[in-house]
RODODO-70596 format. One record per residue (C-alpha): residue number from 1; chain; x, y, z. Coordinates in pm, 1 decimal. Each point is the difference from the previous one (the first is absolute). Layout:
BEGIN
<rec tise="NUM" tikol="A" px="X" py="Y" pz="Z"/>
...
This chain:
BEGIN
<rec tise="1" tikol="A" px="13802.2" py="9535.4" pz="7582.3"/>
<rec tise="2" tikol="A" px="-309.5" py="197.8" pz="-88.1"/>
<rec tise="3" tikol="A" px="-74.0" py="292.0" pz="233.6"/>
<rec tise="4" tikol="A" px="-364.7" py="84.8" pz="52.4"/>
<rec tise="5" tikol="A" px="-73.9" py="363.7" pz="80.5"/>
<rec tise="6" tikol="A" px="-331.0" py="93.8" pz="168.0"/>
<rec tise="7" tikol="A" px="-172.2" py="272.3" pz="-158.6"/>
<rec tise="8" tikol="A" px="5.0" py="341.8" pz="187.8"/>
<rec tise="9" tikol="A" px="-305.3" py="75.2" pz="191.0"/>
<rec tise="10" tikol="A" px="-225.3" py="264.9" pz="-175.4"/>
<rec tise="11" tikol="A" px="-119.4" py="301.8" pz="212.7"/>
<rec tise="12" tikol="A" px="-340.4" py="-163.4" pz="36.4"/>
<rec tise="13" tikol="A" px="147.5" py="-321.7" pz="99.8"/>
<rec tise="14" tikol="A" px="234.2" py="170.3" pz="253.1"/>
<rec tise="15" tikol="A" px="-293.3" py="190.8" pz="147.3"/>
<rec tise="16" tikol="A" px="-214.8" py="-331.6" pz="22.2"/>
<rec tise="17" tikol="A" px="308.1" py="-159.2" pz="177.4"/>
<rec tise="18" tikol="A" px="53.6" py="275.8" pz="252.2"/>
<rec tise="19" tikol="A" px="-381.6" py="-2.3" pz="68.1"/>
<rec tise="20" tikol="A" px="-10.5" py="-382.7" pz="71.6"/>
<rec tise="21" tikol="A" px="313.7" py="46.2" pz="206.6"/>
<rec tise="22" tikol="A" px="-159.2" py="263.0" pz="220.6"/>
<rec tise="23" tikol="A" px="-316.7" py="-185.9" pz="42.2"/>
<rec tise="24" tikol="A" px="173.7" py="-318.8" pz="109.4"/>
<rec tise="25" tikol="A" px="209.9" py="206.9" pz="260.7"/>
<rec tise="26" tikol="A" px="-326.6" py="174.6" pz="118.8"/>
<rec tise="27" tikol="A" px="-167.1" py="-336.9" pz="67.6"/>
<rec tise="28" tikol="A" px="264.3" py="-92.9" pz="253.3"/>
<rec tise="29" tikol="A" px="-43.2" py="311.2" pz="197.1"/>
<rec tise="30" tikol="A" px="-201.1" py="0.0" pz="352.0"/>
<rec tise="31" tikol="A" px="-337.7" py="145.9" pz="-62.3"/>
<rec tise="32" tikol="A" px="-58.4" py="310.9" pz="193.8"/>
<rec tise="33" tikol="A" px="-360.3" py="76.6" pz="148.6"/>
<rec tise="34" tikol="A" px="-68.5" py="256.4" pz="-277.1"/>
<rec tise="35" tikol="A" px="112.0" py="-241.8" pz="-262.1"/>
<rec tise="36" tikol="A" px="-213.4" py="-267.4" pz="143.9"/>
<rec tise="37" tikol="A" px="-313.8" py="198.3" pz="-54.6"/>
<rec tise="38" tikol="A" px="109.3" py="130.3" pz="-358.0"/>
<rec tise="39" tikol="A" px="83.8" py="-359.3" pz="-111.4"/>
<rec tise="40" tikol="A" px="-338.4" py="-137.4" pz="52.6"/>
<rec tise="41" tikol="A" px="-106.0" py="173.6" pz="-320.3"/>
<rec tise="42" tikol="A" px="315.4" py="-86.7" pz="-204.4"/>
<rec tise="43" tikol="A" px="160.0" py="-333.1" pz="-124.8"/>
<rec tise="44" tikol="A" px="76.4" py="-277.7" pz="231.5"/>
<rec tise="45" tikol="A" px="326.6" py="22.9" pz="215.1"/>
<rec tise="46" tikol="A" px="187.5" py="-280.7" pz="-158.3"/>
<rec tise="47" tikol="A" px="274.0" py="-200.9" pz="185.1"/>
<rec tise="48" tikol="A" px="204.9" py="-273.4" pz="-139.9"/>
<rec tise="49" tikol="A" px="62.8" py="-294.9" pz="245.8"/>
<rec tise="50" tikol="A" px="174.2" py="-250.3" pz="-178.8"/>
<rec tise="51" tikol="A" px="335.2" py="74.6" pz="149.3"/>
<rec tise="52" tikol="A" px="-119.1" py="106.2" pz="343.4"/>
<rec tise="53" tikol="A" px="208.1" py="-148.1" pz="305.3"/>
<rec tise="54" tikol="A" px="-160.8" py="-304.7" pz="158.4"/>
<rec tise="55" tikol="A" px="34.5" py="-49.9" pz="371.5"/>
<rec tise="56" tikol="A" px="-53.9" py="-379.6" pz="75.0"/>
<rec tise="57" tikol="A" px="-102.2" py="-27.8" pz="369.5"/>
<rec tise="58" tikol="A" px="-270.0" py="-158.1" pz="240.4"/>
<rec tise="59" tikol="A" px="-240.2" py="179.1" pz="243.4"/>
<rec tise="60" tikol="A" px="59.0" py="43.9" pz="350.4"/>
<rec tise="61" tikol="A" px="-223.3" py="-271.9" pz="223.3"/>
<rec tise="62" tikol="A" px="-365.4" py="34.6" pz="-36.7"/>
<rec tise="63" tikol="A" px="-205.3" py="177.1" pz="266.0"/>
<rec tise="64" tikol="A" px="-348.1" py="-41.1" pz="96.4"/>
<rec tise="65" tikol="A" px="-265.6" py="248.5" pz="143.7"/>
<rec tise="66" tikol="A" px="-380.3" py="-4.7" pz="60.4"/>
<rec tise="67" tikol="A" px="-167.8" py="258.6" pz="-217.5"/>
<rec tise="68" tikol="A" px="-357.5" py="17.9" pz="-45.5"/>
<rec tise="69" tikol="A" px="-143.0" py="-358.5" pz="-95.2"/>
<rec tise="70" tikol="A" px="355.4" py="-123.1" pz="-85.5"/>
<rec tise="71" tikol="A" px="317.4" py="-90.6" pz="156.6"/>
<rec tise="72" tikol="A" px="220.9" py="148.9" pz="-264.5"/>
<rec tise="73" tikol="A" px="341.2" py="-137.6" pz="-92.4"/>
<rec tise="74" tikol="A" px="256.4" py="255.2" pz="-131.1"/>
<rec tise="75" tikol="A" px="354.0" py="67.5" pz="-25.8"/>
<rec tise="76" tikol="A" px="150.9" py="341.5" pz="113.0"/>
<rec tise="77" tikol="A" px="337.8" py="161.8" pz="-65.0"/>
<rec tise="78" tikol="A" px="161.9" py="346.1" pz="47.5"/>
<rec tise="79" tikol="A" px="16.5" py="207.8" pz="315.4"/>
<rec tise="80" tikol="A" px="-325.8" py="-1.7" pz="231.0"/>
<rec tise="81" tikol="A" px="-3.5" py="388.5" pz="-2.9"/>
<rec tise="82" tikol="A" px="44.0" py="28.8" pz="-387.0"/>
<rec tise="83" tikol="A" px="-291.6" py="128.3" pz="-237.7"/>
<rec tise="84" tikol="A" px="-226.1" py="-302.6" pz="-61.1"/>
<rec tise="85" tikol="A" px="-47.4" py="-173.5" pz="-326.3"/>
<rec tise="86" tikol="A" px="-254.5" py="-279.5" pz="-37.8"/>
<rec tise="87" tikol="A" px="38.9" py="-224.3" pz="-302.8"/>
<rec tise="88" tikol="A" px="-278.7" py="-217.0" pz="-121.6"/>
<rec tise="89" tikol="A" px="5.9" py="-294.8" pz="-228.2"/>
<rec tise="90" tikol="A" px="-254.3" py="-140.8" pz="-234.6"/>
<rec tise="91" tikol="A" px="-132.2" py="-332.6" pz="-126.1"/>
<rec tise="92" tikol="A" px="162.3" py="-253.0" pz="-70.4"/>
<rec tise="93" tikol="A" px="293.3" py="142.9" pz="165.5"/>
<rec tise="94" tikol="A" px="122.8" py="59.2" pz="353.2"/>
<rec tise="95" tikol="A" px="225.0" py="229.2" pz="221.3"/>
<rec tise="96" tikol="A" px="299.9" py="-130.8" pz="-211.6"/>
<rec tise="97" tikol="A" px="-87.1" py="220.3" pz="-274.2"/>
<rec tise="98" tikol="A" px="160.1" py="275.9" pz="203.7"/>
<rec tise="99" tikol="A" px="309.2" py="-191.1" pz="141.0"/>
<rec tise="100" tikol="A" px="246.5" py="208.4" pz="-186.2"/>
<rec tise="101" tikol="A" px="-201.4" py="324.0" pz="40.1"/>
<rec tise="102" tikol="A" px="14.0" py="-6.8" pz="377.5"/>
<rec tise="103" tikol="A" px="376.3" py="18.7" pz="67.9"/>
<rec tise="104" tikol="A" px="25.4" py="288.9" pz="-248.7"/>
<rec tise="105" tikol="A" px="-250.5" py="199.8" pz="214.9"/>
<rec tise="106" tikol="A" px="103.6" py="-122.3" pz="328.1"/>
<rec tise="107" tikol="A" px="354.3" py="94.7" pz="-48.8"/>
<rec tise="108" tikol="A" px="-97.9" py="364.2" pz="-66.2"/>
<rec tise="109" tikol="A" px="-190.7" py="25.6" pz="330.4"/>
<rec tise="110" tikol="A" px="-344.6" py="-101.2" pz="-88.6"/>
<rec tise="111" tikol="A" px="-205.8" py="-234.8" pz="216.5"/>
<rec tise="112" tikol="A" px="-127.6" py="-248.9" pz="-256.4"/>
<rec tise="113" tikol="A" px="-287.2" py="-235.1" pz="65.3"/>
<rec tise="114" tikol="A" px="-126.9" py="-270.4" pz="-217.3"/>
<rec tise="115" tikol="A" px="-313.4" py="-207.7" pz="109.7"/>
<rec tise="116" tikol="A" px="-142.5" py="-315.7" pz="-134.8"/>
<rec tise="117" tikol="A" px="-351.4" py="57.5" pz="-118.1"/>
<rec tise="118" tikol="A" px="-293.9" py="-183.1" pz="142.6"/>
<rec tise="119" tikol="A" px="10.2" py="-355.7" pz="-147.1"/>
<rec tise="120" tikol="A" px="382.8" py="7.7" pz="-56.7"/>
<rec tise="121" tikol="A" px="300.3" py="-123.7" pz="195.7"/>
<rec tise="122" tikol="A" px="-15.8" py="-4.6" pz="378.1"/>
<rec tise="123" tikol="A" px="-290.0" py="267.4" pz="9.1"/>
<rec tise="124" tikol="A" px="-304.2" py="-167.2" pz="192.5"/>
<rec tise="125" tikol="A" px="-347.2" py="79.7" pz="82.9"/>
<rec tise="126" tikol="A" px="-48.4" py="26.1" pz="382.0"/>
<rec tise="127" tikol="A" px="-348.6" py="-169.3" pz="-29.6"/>
<rec tise="128" tikol="A" px="-133.5" py="-287.5" pz="-192.6"/>
<rec tise="129" tikol="A" px="-323.9" py="201.0" pz="-12.1"/>
<rec tise="130" tikol="A" px="138.5" py="283.8" pz="-201.3"/>
<rec tise="131" tikol="A" px="-111.6" py="7.4" pz="-363.2"/>
<rec tise="132" tikol="A" px="282.6" py="-71.2" pz="-241.0"/>
<rec tise="133" tikol="A" px="-63.8" py="325.5" pz="-191.2"/>
<rec tise="134" tikol="A" px="232.6" py="119.6" pz="-277.9"/>
<rec tise="135" tikol="A" px="-176.5" py="324.4" pz="-95.6"/>
<rec tise="136" tikol="A" px="213.0" py="303.2" pz="-36.0"/>
<rec tise="137" tikol="A" px="-133.3" py="177.2" pz="291.2"/>
<rec tise="138" tikol="A" px="85.8" py="-295.2" pz="246.6"/>
<rec tise="139" tikol="A" px="350.3" py="-1.1" pz="-138.3"/>
<rec tise="140" tikol="A" px="40.6" py="365.6" pz="34.7"/>
<rec tise="141" tikol="A" px="-128.3" py="12.8" pz="351.3"/>
<rec tise="142" tikol="A" px="269.7" py="-275.4" pz="90.5"/>
<rec tise="143" tikol="A" px="261.1" py="266.2" pz="-88.5"/>
<rec tise="144" tikol="A" px="-178.4" py="242.8" pz="217.6"/>
<rec tise="145" tikol="A" px="-32.4" py="-263.9" pz="281.7"/>
<rec tise="146" tikol="A" px="382.2" py="-82.0" pz="-25.2"/>
<rec tise="147" tikol="A" px="96.7" py="365.9" pz="31.7"/>
<rec tise="148" tikol="A" px="-231.2" py="43.3" pz="310.5"/>
<rec tise="149" tikol="A" px="153.4" py="-319.3" pz="161.8"/>
<rec tise="150" tikol="A" px="334.9" py="123.5" pz="-70.2"/>
<rec tise="151" tikol="A" px="-80.3" py="353.2" pz="118.9"/>
<rec tise="152" tikol="A" px="104.7" py="143.8" pz="-347.4"/>
<rec tise="153" tikol="A" px="-194.6" py="333.8" pz="-82.6"/>
<rec tise="154" tikol="A" px="114.8" py="35.4" pz="-347.8"/>
<rec tise="155" tikol="A" px="184.0" py="-202.6" pz="-257.5"/>
<rec tise="156" tikol="A" px="121.0" py="14.7" pz="-363.3"/>
<rec tise="157" tikol="A" px="-187.1" py="-266.1" pz="-171.8"/>
<rec tise="158" tikol="A" px="122.4" py="-189.5" pz="-306.6"/>
<rec tise="159" tikol="A" px="-132.8" py="-322.1" pz="-173.2"/>
<rec tise="160" tikol="A" px="-89.1" py="-197.8" pz="-303.8"/>
<rec tise="161" tikol="A" px="-287.7" py="-201.7" pz="-108.9"/>
<rec tise="162" tikol="A" px="-240.1" py="-48.6" pz="294.9"/>
<rec tise="163" tikol="A" px="257.4" py="187.9" pz="204.1"/>
<rec tise="164" tikol="A" px="-24.5" py="305.6" pz="-219.3"/>
<rec tise="165" tikol="A" px="-378.4" py="-14.0" pz="34.8"/>
<rec tise="166" tikol="A" px="2.9" py="8.9" pz="369.5"/>
<rec tise="167" tikol="A" px="251.5" py="273.9" pz="-1.7"/>
<rec tise="168" tikol="A" px="-227.9" py="199.1" pz="-234.6"/>
<rec tise="169" tikol="A" px="-293.9" py="-53.5" pz="237.9"/>
<rec tise="170" tikol="A" px="175.7" py="93.1" pz="293.0"/>
<rec tise="171" tikol="A" px="116.7" py="318.4" pz="-172.0"/>
<rec tise="172" tikol="A" px="-346.7" py="79.2" pz="-127.6"/>
<rec tise="173" tikol="A" px="-203.7" py="-68.7" pz="327.5"/>
<rec tise="174" tikol="A" px="246.1" py="78.5" pz="260.7"/>
<rec tise="175" tikol="A" px="271.9" py="241.8" pz="-152.5"/>
<rec tise="176" tikol="A" px="99.5" py="118.6" pz="357.3"/>
<rec tise="177" tikol="A" px="164.7" py="-346.2" pz="41.0"/>
<rec tise="178" tikol="A" px="172.5" py="-7.2" pz="-328.3"/>
<rec tise="179" tikol="A" px="300.9" py="247.1" pz="-28.5"/>
<rec tise="180" tikol="A" px="62.5" py="-95.3" pz="-373.5"/>
<rec tise="181" tikol="A" px="-80.5" py="-272.9" pz="-242.8"/>
<rec tise="182" tikol="A" px="169.6" py="-211.9" pz="-271.6"/>
<rec tise="183" tikol="A" px="-226.3" py="-203.1" pz="-194.2"/>
<rec tise="184" tikol="A" px="111.1" py="-248.2" pz="-271.2"/>
<rec tise="185" tikol="A" px="-269.4" py="21.1" pz="-298.3"/>
<rec tise="186" tikol="A" px="-154.7" py="311.5" pz="165.2"/>
<rec tise="187" tikol="A" px="-357.0" py="38.6" pz="123.3"/>
<rec tise="188" tikol="A" px="-143.5" py="-349.4" pz="53.1"/>
<rec tise="189" tikol="A" px="-300.0" py="92.0" pz="233.0"/>
<rec tise="190" tikol="A" px="-307.4" py="-173.6" pz="-153.6"/>
<rec tise="191" tikol="A" px="-373.7" py="-70.9" pz="62.5"/>
<rec tise="192" tikol="A" px="-244.0" py="-266.0" pz="-51.8"/>
<rec tise="193" tikol="A" px="-212.1" py="207.8" pz="-216.7"/>
<rec tise="194" tikol="A" px="286.7" py="106.6" pz="-232.1"/>
<rec tise="195" tikol="A" px="91.0" py="-345.9" pz="-44.6"/>
<rec tise="196" tikol="A" px="-342.6" py="-90.8" pz="-124.3"/>
<rec tise="197" tikol="A" px="102.1" py="164.8" pz="-334.8"/>
<rec tise="198" tikol="A" px="146.9" py="-246.3" pz="-270.0"/>
<rec tise="199" tikol="A" px="358.0" py="57.3" pz="-122.5"/>
<rec tise="200" tikol="A" px="119.3" py="-44.7" pz="-343.8"/>
<rec tise="201" tikol="A" px="73.2" py="-371.3" pz="-94.1"/>
<rec tise="202" tikol="A" px="367.4" py="37.4" pz="34.4"/>
<rec tise="203" tikol="A" px="-19.1" py="157.6" pz="334.3"/>
<rec tise="204" tikol="A" px="-246.0" py="-266.1" pz="105.8"/>
<rec tise="205" tikol="A" px="239.7" py="-260.9" pz="-91.5"/>
<rec tise="206" tikol="A" px="274.0" py="141.5" pz="218.8"/>
<rec tise="207" tikol="A" px="-235.3" py="-42.1" pz="284.1"/>
<rec tise="208" tikol="A" px="-60.2" py="-371.7" pz="-55.9"/>
<rec tise="209" tikol="A" px="95.2" py="-104.2" pz="357.9"/>
<rec tise="210" tikol="A" px="-257.4" py="224.5" pz="143.6"/>
<rec tise="211" tikol="A" px="-291.4" py="-173.8" pz="-195.2"/>
<rec tise="212" tikol="A" px="174.7" py="-342.8" pz="85.8"/>
<rec tise="213" tikol="A" px="-11.7" py="90.1" pz="373.5"/>
<rec tise="214" tikol="A" px="-379.7" py="81.0" pz="-31.9"/>
<rec tise="215" tikol="A" px="-60.4" py="-358.1" pz="-58.1"/>
<rec tise="216" tikol="A" px="6.4" py="-297.8" pz="267.8"/>
<rec tise="217" tikol="A" px="236.4" py="-193.0" pz="-253.8"/>
<rec tise="218" tikol="A" px="226.1" py="322.7" pz="28.7"/>
<rec tise="219" tikol="A" px="-0.1" py="-8.6" pz="375.1"/>
<rec tise="220" tikol="A" px="106.5" py="-357.3" pz="-1.5"/>
<rec tise="221" tikol="A" px="263.7" py="30.0" pz="-261.6"/>
<rec tise="222" tikol="A" px="161.8" py="285.8" pz="204.3"/>
<rec tise="223" tikol="A" px="-19.4" py="-199.7" pz="306.3"/>
<rec tise="224" tikol="A" px="180.2" py="-291.5" pz="-163.6"/>
<rec tise="225" tikol="A" px="239.3" py="176.6" pz="-224.1"/>
<rec tise="226" tikol="A" px="82.5" py="333.8" pz="169.7"/>
<rec tise="227" tikol="A" px="364.2" py="-38.4" pz="-63.3"/>
<rec tise="228" tikol="A" px="-32.5" py="-83.9" pz="-363.2"/>
<rec tise="229" tikol="A" px="-254.5" py="269.7" pz="-32.5"/>
<rec tise="230" tikol="A" px="227.6" py="260.7" pz="160.4"/>
<rec tise="231" tikol="A" px="301.1" py="-95.3" pz="-220.0"/>
<rec tise="232" tikol="A" px="-232.2" py="31.8" pz="-322.2"/>
<rec tise="233" tikol="A" px="-105.2" py="358.6" pz="125.7"/>
<rec tise="234" tikol="A" px="365.8" py="91.5" pz="55.9"/>
<rec tise="235" tikol="A" px="100.3" py="-82.4" pz="-329.3"/>
<rec tise="236" tikol="A" px="-280.4" py="153.6" pz="-179.0"/>
<rec tise="237" tikol="A" px="2.1" py="312.4" pz="205.1"/>
<rec tise="238" tikol="A" px="369.9" py="44.6" pz="-11.5"/>
<rec tise="239" tikol="A" px="111.2" py="-166.8" pz="-357.7"/>
<rec tise="240" tikol="A" px="349.7" py="140.5" pz="32.9"/>
<rec tise="241" tikol="A" px="76.4" py="-98.4" pz="359.6"/>
<rec tise="242" tikol="A" px="226.6" py="-299.4" pz="21.1"/>
<rec tise="243" tikol="A" px="-69.5" py="-123.1" pz="382.4"/>
<rec tise="244" tikol="A" px="138.3" py="-304.7" pz="110.0"/>
<rec tise="245" tikol="A" px="-172.9" py="-303.4" pz="179.2"/>
<rec tise="246" tikol="A" px="146.6" py="138.9" pz="335.4"/>
<rec tise="247" tikol="A" px="-137.0" py="325.9" pz="-38.2"/>
<rec tise="248" tikol="A" px="-346.9" py="-130.3" pz="-70.3"/>
<rec tise="249" tikol="A" px="-9.9" py="-264.5" pz="273.9"/>
<rec tise="250" tikol="A" px="115.1" py="263.8" pz="243.3"/>
<rec tise="251" tikol="A" px="-331.0" py="185.1" pz="-68.3"/>
<rec tise="252" tikol="A" px="-218.4" py="-299.0" pz="-84.9"/>
<rec tise="253" tikol="A" px="12.3" py="-106.3" pz="353.4"/>
<rec tise="254" tikol="A" px="-200.3" py="311.6" pz="98.6"/>
<rec tise="255" tikol="A" px="-302.2" py="-178.3" pz="-202.8"/>
<rec tise="256" tikol="A" px="-9.0" py="-276.8" pz="267.0"/>
<rec tise="257" tikol="A" px="-206.5" py="250.6" pz="226.2"/>
<rec tise="258" tikol="A" px="-311.3" py="-201.7" pz="108.8"/>
<rec tise="259" tikol="A" px="-209.5" py="311.5" pz="-106.8"/>
<rec tise="260" tikol="A" px="186.0" py="77.0" pz="-318.7"/>
<rec tise="261" tikol="A" px="-248.2" py="-160.4" pz="-250.9"/>
<rec tise="262" tikol="A" px="-298.3" py="131.4" pz="173.7"/>
<rec tise="263" tikol="A" px="128.5" py="353.1" pz="-3.7"/>
<rec tise="264" tikol="A" px="112.1" py="-15.4" pz="-364.8"/>
<rec tise="265" tikol="A" px="-342.2" py="-148.4" pz="-123.2"/>
<rec tise="266" tikol="A" px="-189.7" py="259.3" pz="199.7"/>
<rec tise="267" tikol="A" px="197.2" py="288.9" pz="-125.2"/>
<rec tise="268" tikol="A" px="-52.6" py="-70.4" pz="-384.6"/>
<rec tise="269" tikol="A" px="-368.8" py="-108.0" pz="70.7"/>
<rec tise="270" tikol="A" px="-73.8" py="318.8" pz="193.0"/>
<rec tise="271" tikol="A" px="120.2" py="211.8" pz="-293.6"/>
<rec tise="272" tikol="A" px="-263.1" py="-163.1" pz="-223.9"/>
<rec tise="273" tikol="A" px="-264.9" py="19.0" pz="257.4"/>
<rec tise="274" tikol="A" px="-8.8" py="-383.9" pz="34.9"/>
<rec tise="275" tikol="A" px="99.9" py="25.0" pz="347.5"/>
<rec tise="276" tikol="A" px="-158.2" py="216.2" pz="275.7"/>
<rec tise="277" tikol="A" px="226.1" py="251.8" pz="193.0"/>
<rec tise="278" tikol="A" px="-50.4" py="70.1" pz="364.2"/>
<rec tise="279" tikol="A" px="-265.7" py="267.0" pz="121.6"/>
<rec tise="280" tikol="A" px="271.3" py="172.7" pz="214.2"/>
<rec tise="281" tikol="A" px="177.8" py="115.5" pz="-313.3"/>
<rec tise="282" tikol="A" px="-296.8" py="121.0" pz="-209.3"/>
<rec tise="283" tikol="A" px="63.3" py="365.5" pz="89.9"/>
<rec tise="284" tikol="A" px="367.8" py="-23.4" pz="-105.0"/>
<rec tise="285" tikol="A" px="-112.8" py="-187.1" pz="-331.5"/>
<rec tise="286" tikol="A" px="-239.7" py="278.4" pz="-78.7"/>
<rec tise="287" tikol="A" px="260.0" py="247.7" pz="23.6"/>
<rec tise="288" tikol="A" px="249.9" py="-189.1" pz="-197.4"/>
<rec tise="289" tikol="A" px="-234.1" py="-78.8" pz="-272.5"/>
<rec tise="290" tikol="A" px="-16.2" py="382.3" pz="-96.8"/>
<rec tise="291" tikol="A" px="364.5" py="-23.7" pz="-74.8"/>
<rec tise="292" tikol="A" px="140.0" py="267.1" pz="249.2"/>
<rec tise="293" tikol="A" px="283.4" py="186.9" pz="-76.8"/>
<rec tise="294" tikol="A" px="334.4" py="-48.2" pz="180.8"/>
<rec tise="295" tikol="A" px="162.9" py="320.5" pz="139.9"/>
<rec tise="296" tikol="A" px="331.3" py="-135.4" pz="154.8"/>
<rec tise="297" tikol="A" px="321.6" py="34.8" pz="-180.7"/>
<rec tise="298" tikol="A" px="9.9" py="-303.9" pz="-234.1"/>
<rec tise="299" tikol="A" px="225.5" py="-165.2" pz="-272.2"/>
<rec tise="300" tikol="A" px="-160.4" py="-264.3" pz="-214.4"/>
<rec tise="301" tikol="A" px="234.3" py="-252.9" pz="-168.2"/>
<rec tise="302" tikol="A" px="-21.0" py="-247.0" pz="-265.9"/>
<rec tise="303" tikol="A" px="232.2" py="-256.3" pz="-161.8"/>
<rec tise="304" tikol="A" px="43.6" py="-1.0" pz="-383.5"/>
<rec tise="305" tikol="A" px="-76.8" py="-384.6" pz="-22.6"/>
<rec tise="306" tikol="A" px="-303.1" py="-29.7" pz="249.6"/>
<rec tise="307" tikol="A" px="-196.9" py="-304.2" pz="-123.4"/>
<rec tise="308" tikol="A" px="-291.8" py="30.4" pz="247.8"/>
<rec tise="309" tikol="A" px="-314.2" py="199.5" pz="-58.8"/>
<rec tise="310" tikol="A" px="75.5" py="363.2" pz="84.4"/>
<rec tise="311" tikol="A" px="-143.2" py="349.7" pz="-84.4"/>
<rec tise="312" tikol="A" px="194.1" py="255.2" pz="-209.1"/>
<rec tise="313" tikol="A" px="150.5" py="273.7" pz="185.2"/>
<rec tise="314" tikol="A" px="-198.0" py="262.6" pz="-180.0"/>
<rec tise="315" tikol="A" px="-324.3" py="-137.6" pz="118.5"/>
<rec tise="316" tikol="A" px="80.4" py="62.5" pz="375.6"/>
<rec tise="317" tikol="A" px="238.9" py="284.3" pz="13.6"/>
<rec tise="318" tikol="A" px="-265.1" py="237.2" pz="93.1"/>
<rec tise="319" tikol="A" px="-124.4" py="-207.1" pz="289.4"/>
<rec tise="320" tikol="A" px="315.0" py="128.9" pz="184.6"/>
<rec tise="321" tikol="A" px="-45.5" py="369.5" pz="92.2"/>
<rec tise="322" tikol="A" px="302.7" py="46.6" pz="198.4"/>
<rec tise="323" tikol="A" px="374.2" py="11.9" pz="-98.1"/>
<rec tise="324" tikol="A" px="12.0" py="-283.7" pz="-253.0"/>
<rec tise="325" tikol="A" px="234.1" py="-165.6" pz="-241.3"/>
<rec tise="326" tikol="A" px="-21.1" py="-316.7" pz="-213.6"/>
<rec tise="327" tikol="A" px="313.6" py="-219.9" pz="-78.1"/>
<rec tise="328" tikol="A" px="45.5" py="-250.9" pz="-261.4"/>
<rec tise="329" tikol="A" px="256.9" py="-271.9" pz="90.2"/>
<rec tise="330" tikol="A" px="178.3" py="-149.6" pz="-313.4"/>
<rec tise="331" tikol="A" px="218.5" py="-296.1" pz="-30.3"/>
<rec tise="332" tikol="A" px="-285.4" py="-267.9" pz="-35.8"/>
<rec tise="333" tikol="A" px="-137.4" py="65.4" pz="338.3"/>
<rec tise="334" tikol="A" px="-328.6" py="-186.1" pz="64.2"/>
<rec tise="335" tikol="A" px="-285.8" py="-6.2" pz="249.9"/>
<rec tise="336" tikol="A" px="200.6" py="-67.8" pz="322.8"/>
<rec tise="337" tikol="A" px="192.0" py="315.3" pz="-31.6"/>
<rec tise="338" tikol="A" px="158.6" py="23.7" pz="355.7"/>
<rec tise="339" tikol="A" px="167.2" py="-325.1" pz="-45.2"/>
<rec tise="340" tikol="A" px="85.3" py="36.8" pz="-372.4"/>
<rec tise="341" tikol="A" px="130.4" py="358.0" pz="44.1"/>
<rec tise="342" tikol="A" px="76.7" py="53.5" pz="367.8"/>
<rec tise="343" tikol="A" px="224.8" py="304.3" pz="-36.4"/>
<rec tise="344" tikol="A" px="-266.3" py="179.1" pz="-216.1"/>
<rec tise="345" tikol="A" px="-271.1" py="-77.8" pz="234.7"/>
<rec tise="346" tikol="A" px="208.1" py="107.2" pz="301.0"/>
<rec tise="347" tikol="A" px="65.3" py="333.5" pz="-185.8"/>
<rec tise="348" tikol="A" px="-368.4" py="70.1" pz="-34.2"/>
<rec tise="349" tikol="A" px="-61.6" py="-72.7" pz="357.5"/>
<rec tise="350" tikol="A" px="289.2" py="206.7" pz="105.9"/>
<rec tise="351" tikol="A" px="-110.9" py="297.6" pz="-250.4"/>
<rec tise="352" tikol="A" px="-358.9" py="-15.9" pz="128.8"/>
<rec tise="353" tikol="A" px="110.4" py="9.9" pz="355.2"/>
<rec tise="354" tikol="A" px="193.5" py="324.5" pz="-76.4"/>
<rec tise="355" tikol="A" px="-321.6" py="167.3" pz="-86.4"/>
<rec tise="356" tikol="A" px="-184.8" py="-93.4" pz="301.9"/>
């Protein structure tokens, strides 16, 4: 038998190994308030999530409450007197993006609320005459209306995709209602004027569905094929996520909402100034068009395999002027980060809440 001896480490290699070990250990520590502010100007907080524990579960029964123009369907878990966390899903997803996040937080004494957005699940408009409006201010004001209806003064907000945008808008326009913020892919507040500028071809290609939805052919195509469409987006936005048919179908039922297609189409057409917003939101949209800073404690978070269009962290870090940190979640994590890496998302929500 031949014995192969590994060469001894040189002093330089030994120092590199020790530095790497120290960096890895540091990345697992809870971020203190002073560190949150400092980390905004340094490298991303890297978290590996490939071996996180998984908590297969189901939600408590749905609840329903009239809030603003909607009857909002939502799930709630945790003690009624606990600190409130509101988690917001995106498109084409639903509340089940948080099905493994909720029990992690509720078991620690937080009151966790996850609503279906307008146009999803059992959420319904109270009047047939209400415009089926998907613009960013309308969706953010749904969050405020829900908090008012539930007599919640302030909450930690967390979300991804449309939900991250709504959470950012609330934090920017109504910081007194947002105790802290967790936003997947960072600062997503937009404006119609900013959307007029063309992007590089590769970036435009990533937004293919936005241009598809701008046409009547696209509206009809989404109406007829919303499940196939959603599955395609899931696969392209999270190329390493191996979800099964049951997981997909559990969420896809939310797209059977009678207003779903109208809300989705208006959302994307409004961004390109191809659909009008409502006059009552003009003041808010004018303020958002200036890309206001967000002052509440914030953690932005990104998966290392996000296949959906998203900005680079360096492009938005300066928009968060309060305690701030960015985390990169490793392990092939895509766009639907709360469902793909629930423990990492729960950690971010918990750590942000500690800064409130």
